[in-house]
C-alpha positions, 0 to 999 in steps of 0.5 A, spaced: 241 132 139 243 134 146 243 141 147 250 144 149 252 146 156 250 152 158 255 156 162 255 163 166 262 165 166 265 170 172 271 174 171 275 180 171 282 181 170 287 179 164 288 173 168 281 171 166 281 172 159 284 165 156 279 161 160 274 165 157 276 165 150 277 157 151 270 156 153 268 161 147 271 156 142 269 150 145 262 146 144 259 149 150 255 155 150 257 161 154 250 164 156 252 170 160 259 174 163 259 177 169 265 182 171 266 187 176 263 194 174 267 199 170 273 203 174 276 209 173 283 209 170 288 213 167 290 220 167 283 222 165 280 217 170 275 215 165 271 209 166 274 203 163 271 196 162 275 190 165 279 185 160 273 180 160 268 185 159 272 187 152 272 180 150 265 179 151 263 185 148 267 183 142 263 176 141 256 178 143 255 175 150 251 178 154 255 182 160 252 183 167 256 187 172 252 187 179 256 191 185 254 185 189 249 179 190 246 182 196 240 184 192 235 179 191 234 182 184 241 180 182 240 173 184 234 172 180 237 175 174 243 170 174 238 164 175 234 167 169 240 165 165 238 157 167 246 156 167 248 148 168 255 151 170 258 157 173 266 158 171 269 163 176 276 166 175 279 172 179 272 175 179 273 179 185 266 178 188 264 173 194 259 169 191 253 167 197 250 160 197 244 163 194 248 164 188 252 157 189 246 153 189 243 156 182 247 152 177 245 145 176 252 142 176 255 148 181 260 153 181 267 151 179 273 156 180 280 156 177 285 158 183 292 159 181 296 155 186 296 147 188 291 147 193 291 147 199 297 151 199 296 159 198 289 160 198 287 167 198 288 173 194 296 173 192 298 166 190 302 167 185 306 172 188 307 168 195 309 162 192 315 166 189 316 170 195 316 163 199 321 160 194 317 155 192 320 151 186 313 148 184 306 151 183 300 150 178 293 151 178 287 148 181 280 146 178 276 147 184 268 146 186 266 152 190 263 152 197 262 158 202 269 158 205 275 162 201 278 157 196 276 151 201 272 147 196 274 140 194 279 139 188 277 136 181 284 137 177 291 140 179 296 142 173 303 143 176 309 147 173 316 149 175 317 156 178 323 158 174 329 161 177 328 168 174 320 167 174 317 174 176 310 175 178 308 177 171 311 172 168 308 166 172 301 170 172 301 169 164 303 162 164 298 160 169 293 164 166 294 159 160 295 153 164 288 155 167 285 155 161 288 148 159 286 145 165 279 147 165 278 144 158 281 138 161 276 137 167 270 140 164 268 133 160 269 129 167 265 134 171 259 134 166 258 127 166 260 126 173 266 121 172 271 126 175 270 126 183 272 132 187 277 130 192 277 134 199 283 138 201 287 137 207 286 142 212 292 141 215 296 143 209 293 149 208 297 156 207 294 163 206 296 168 201 295 175 203 293 180 199 299 185 196 300 192 199 305 197 197 307 198 204 311 191 204 314 193 197 320 196 202 326 193 202 329 191 209 336 190 207 338 187 214 334 181 211 338 175 207 340 177 199 336 171 197 329 173 201 330 180 198 331 177 191 325 173 191 321 179 194 324 183 187 321 178 183 315 176 186 313 184 186 314 185 179 310 188 176 306 190 182 307 193 187 315 193 185 320 193 191 323 199 193 328 203 197 330 210 199 336 213 195 338 220 197 331 223 197 328 219 192 324 212 192 328 207 188 324 202 185 328 195 183 325 191 177 331 186 177 336 183 182 340 177 184 343 174 190 350 173 190 356 171 195 361 176 197 364 181 202 359 185 205 358 191 210 353 195 213 346 193 210 344 197 204 351 199 203 353 199 195 359 195 195 360 196 188 357 199 182 359 197 175 357 194 168 355 187 171 350 191 176 350 195 183 352 190 189 348 192 195 350 189 202 345 185 206 344 181 212 347 175 208 350 176 202 350 181 196 344 183 192 346 185 185 341 190 182 341 190 174 335 194 173 332 200 177 328 206 176 327 213 179 321 217 180 318 220 173 323 216 169 323 210 165 326 203 168 334 203 166 339 198 166 344 199 172 350 201 167 346 206 165 344 209 172 351 209 174 353 213 169 349 219 171 348 217 179 355 216 183 352 211 188 358 206 190 359 207 198 352 210 199 347 206 204 340 205 201 334 205 205 337 210 210 
């Protein structure tokens, strides 16, 4: 009887959990899980394990948490697991060539885009922000470059008109697990050959920052709507309202008479209509500091806002 394929899994956040659970429930053997070191979180700043570590501990899989692989001992410890394959999903550490060479079948990555579009740290949010109508997941053979390796398999999915960074994250996480299990048999027996990426089509998804969450009301309403949806749940689009930072959780672009960019043209049951560089942005859910997110109608009951200029 052929022994099961030995897999080392490397991942850290929630996005990595469905692929790990799929592997645990498969005929393959997950011999170790690599994840980022525990980080302080919450008001008490207590060390918290990653979601991937929690799943590994639940199922009794050995957990490794090296700070990096610059230490030769960390590389040797990985080699000691004698993996046939390493599956990497949002691990958060760059793998040097010394690590990529260890598994017999190499290292495979699940990337949340249709490569070569949106290589890099924030492919989910950048796809929404750019107005893409389709995205997906790529099962990629890892090499030294950032998301540059040849691709085994791509699974596609439409980006819905009301898609947020959070909703698309969750869908692609599940799709990544499905795509991985679809690709693995062909990777193992050699029947699935990875195809090189077209470098001429490559785009880069820069890491998100809090600074770019600020709304520029001179931009078209449709661009601001995409910003709001892409940055939900983090870093959350925001603007100045009187002396406070107002977070915008949900909004829609719409035609209408405009005035000074940022001016609230109307406020009622349907939402708060703000003038932009092209069209109106109807805000339907928003949040003041220290308060819960609320519907626009509830907000305007306590905060007369019509005629004010946001972002001033």
